[in-house]
Wavefront OBJ file of the C-alpha trace (Angstrom):
o trace
v 14.385 -5.546 19.200
v 12.894 -3.605 22.104
v 10.492 -0.677 22.359
v 13.251 1.900 22.823
v 15.015 0.791 19.651
v 11.775 0.762 17.664
v 11.017 4.281 18.864
v 14.436 5.516 17.762
v 14.001 3.858 14.351
v 10.705 5.601 13.687
v 11.940 8.907 15.062
v 14.637 8.848 12.395
v 12.268 7.778 9.628
v 9.902 10.581 10.619
v 12.669 13.180 10.749
v 13.814 12.122 7.286
v 10.293 12.155 5.785
v 7.760 13.976 7.991
v 4.812 13.611 5.630
v 5.080 10.291 3.762
v 2.449 9.100 1.325
v 1.843 6.547 -1.384
v 3.546 6.839 -4.757
v 0.255 6.010 -6.449
v -1.268 9.139 -7.970
v -4.839 9.810 -6.880
v -7.157 12.636 -5.876
v -10.113 10.852 -4.270
v -10.685 7.693 -2.219
v -12.268 6.088 -5.289
v -9.237 6.790 -7.467
v -7.009 5.377 -4.727
v -9.142 2.243 -4.452
v -8.963 1.624 -8.199
v -5.228 2.270 -8.280
v -4.565 -0.124 -5.423
v -6.632 -2.843 -7.115
v -4.564 -2.280 -10.259
v -1.271 -2.327 -8.343
v -1.441 -6.022 -7.424
v 1.583 -7.637 -9.092
v 2.315 -4.355 -10.866
v 4.513 -1.344 -10.158
v 3.174 2.013 -9.026
v 4.841 3.576 -12.057
v 2.927 1.338 -14.479
v -0.349 1.997 -12.655
v 0.179 5.755 -12.722
v 0.857 5.685 -16.465
v -2.408 3.846 -17.092
v -4.588 5.858 -14.713
v -3.380 9.247 -15.942
v -5.567 8.835 -19.027
v -8.190 6.628 -17.374
v -9.105 9.117 -14.646
v -9.628 11.861 -17.202
v -12.615 9.912 -18.559
v -13.709 7.824 -15.554
v -12.881 8.737 -11.970
v -16.191 7.990 -10.239
v -18.073 4.702 -9.865
v -20.816 5.811 -12.254
v -18.359 7.051 -14.877
v -16.458 3.762 -14.622
v -19.628 1.707 -15.095
v -20.562 3.911 -18.038
v -17.095 3.384 -19.529
v -17.640 -0.372 -19.456
v -15.363 -3.370 -19.213
v -14.155 -3.286 -22.811
v -12.957 0.323 -22.806
v -11.529 -0.057 -19.294
v -9.448 -3.006 -20.482
v -7.977 -0.899 -23.257
v -6.913 1.723 -20.728
v -5.207 -0.794 -18.414
v -3.965 -3.435 -20.851
v -0.336 -2.579 -20.048
v -0.890 -3.827 -16.479
v -0.645 -7.456 -15.493
v -3.902 -9.383 -14.968
v -5.794 -6.508 -16.599
v -8.739 -8.676 -17.691
v -9.557 -9.810 -14.163
v -8.836 -6.378 -12.704
v -11.178 -4.691 -15.175
v -14.011 -7.065 -14.298
v -13.432 -6.495 -10.571
v -13.304 -2.705 -10.911
v -16.601 -2.596 -12.799
v -18.270 -4.954 -10.293
v -16.863 -2.961 -7.381
v -18.086 0.294 -8.924
v -21.609 -1.102 -9.249
v -21.600 -2.180 -5.595
v -20.405 1.260 -4.499
v -23.324 2.810 -6.395
v -25.926 0.326 -5.172
v -24.851 -0.054 -1.535
v -22.710 2.954 -0.606
v -24.192 5.925 -2.489
v -21.198 5.977 -4.801
v -18.750 6.506 -1.933
v -15.837 4.349 -0.797
v -16.659 2.946 2.664
v -14.239 3.598 5.499
v -14.628 0.288 7.311
v -12.776 -2.957 6.685
v -15.731 -5.325 6.391
v -17.383 -3.275 3.660
v -14.134 -2.828 1.762
v -13.221 -6.499 1.870
v -16.665 -7.361 0.495
v -15.760 -5.581 -2.752
v -14.481 -7.669 -5.702
v -10.704 -7.482 -6.018
v -10.260 -6.059 -2.519
v -8.405 -8.199 -0.010
v -7.024 -7.347 3.393
v -3.908 -5.612 2.066
v -5.865 -3.406 -0.338
v -8.359 -2.546 2.397
v -5.511 -1.604 4.729
v -3.977 0.732 2.128
v -7.291 2.507 1.558
v -8.114 2.756 5.264
v -4.669 4.158 6.025
v -4.027 6.418 3.040
v -7.524 7.701 2.286
v -8.978 7.758 5.795
v -5.950 8.092 8.088
v -6.580 4.918 10.055
v -3.573 3.272 11.780
v -3.573 0.127 9.638
v -0.600 -1.757 8.224
v -0.679 -3.119 4.668
v 2.122 -5.668 4.540
v 3.499 -6.174 1.043
v 6.761 -7.886 0.074
v 8.800 -4.770 0.940
v 7.340 -4.360 4.415
v 7.524 -8.107 5.086
v 11.228 -8.036 4.192
v 12.048 -4.911 6.219
v 10.123 -6.076 9.283
v 11.958 -9.399 9.294
v 15.425 -8.112 8.408
v 15.472 -5.310 10.942
v 13.607 -7.461 13.505
v 11.140 -4.625 14.069
v 8.440 -7.290 13.815
v 9.700 -10.639 12.599
v 7.067 -13.140 11.506
v 6.587 -16.233 9.380
v 3.689 -14.881 7.326
v 2.111 -11.597 6.262
v -0.676 -11.586 8.835
v 1.706 -12.352 11.688
v 3.959 -9.481 10.646
v 0.968 -7.162 10.280
v -0.366 -7.954 13.738
v 3.038 -7.527 15.357
v 3.731 -4.234 13.604
v 0.382 -2.827 14.718
v 1.027 -4.019 18.259
v 4.694 -3.062 18.587
v 5.149 0.164 16.618
v 4.826 3.074 19.069
v 1.385 4.614 18.574
v 2.551 8.128 17.577
v 4.202 6.625 14.487
v 1.678 3.981 13.512
v -0.406 5.996 11.032
v 2.595 6.801 8.814
v 4.613 3.635 9.448
v 3.204 1.824 6.418
v 4.616 4.453 4.057
v 7.987 4.733 5.781
v 8.529 0.981 5.718
v 7.446 0.439 2.128
v 9.634 3.292 0.862
v 12.550 2.029 2.942
v 12.149 -1.424 1.442
v 11.721 -0.093 -2.082
v 14.765 2.192 -2.132
v 17.162 1.243 0.691
v 16.514 -2.198 2.170
v 16.183 -3.785 -1.265
v 15.744 -7.498 -1.825
v 18.950 -8.547 -3.554
v 21.461 -6.011 -2.309
v 20.350 -3.842 0.602
v 22.043 -0.449 0.748
v 23.105 -0.820 4.362
v 25.902 1.714 4.062
v 23.366 4.375 3.078
v 20.739 3.364 5.651
v 19.804 5.906 8.304
v 18.814 3.163 10.773
v 21.740 0.795 10.135
v 23.073 1.007 13.695
v 19.624 0.120 15.084
v 18.883 -2.670 12.600
v 19.465 -6.226 13.791
v 20.080 -7.738 10.330
v 23.209 -9.906 10.769
v 24.415 -9.819 7.147
v 24.764 -6.103 6.469
v 26.296 -4.981 3.168
v 28.483 -1.907 3.545
v 29.135 -1.166 -0.148
l 1 2 3 4 5 6 7 8 9 10 11 12 13 14 15 16 17 18 19 20 21 22 23 24 25 26 27 28 29 30 31 32 33 34 35 36 37 38 39 40 41 42 43 44 45 46 47 48 49 50 51 52 53 54 55 56 57 58 59 60 61 62 63 64 65 66 67 68 69 70 71 72 73 74 75 76 77 78 79 80 81 82 83 84 85 86 87 88 89 90 91 92 93 94 95 96 97 98 99 100 101 102 103 104 105 106 107 108 109 110 111 112 113 114 115 116 117 118 119 120 121 122 123 124 125 126 127 128 129 130 131 132 133 134 135 136 137 138 139 140 141 142 143 144 145 146 147 148 149 150 151 152 153 154 155 156 157 158 159 160 161 162 163 164 165 166 167 168 169 170 171 172 173 174 175 176 177 178 179 180 181 182 183 184 185 186 187 188 189 190 191 192 193 194 195 196 197 198 199 200 201 202 203 204 205 206 207 208 209 210 211
């Protein structure tokens, strides 16, 4: 996979979806942060169902703290690991109030210091809320990067670093969304839809499925 081929891949992805974004429903950086924390080992659909009602009663750090752990758990009990996630969201909300004037910080170190926020979550927030050219590598992006050979790697961090280094800069800000959507709906885990893939001729996956 060379630079020219990568450029052509992202030109097509951009032409197909000029303004990609997350499928998580949010209106503020705080809502996005909470939704991303909830999305670990859960689907965006399940998170959106839970937060639709939650954000009507608590969509700021102070409102979330006022809601409390018990009521928060009832709102998110349909989501996996909801007990731990509720504790982390309340602790994170308190830190945002005490250290960041109730605002979500836009730097990695401060984000990763929050309970329940790892590198991937920080990357999603930095990219989606603040427009920074970060790459949050989940299972979909890891699969697509390795299959296509856009940025093959043995682990998540290796793939992340290579994507950031090798994706042409004009496409880097939106690349996270293009790749995750491509992995979610086209380059699926069990049976990739190669015959319906707009970058099939540029992809270096040797075992394409044409059905």
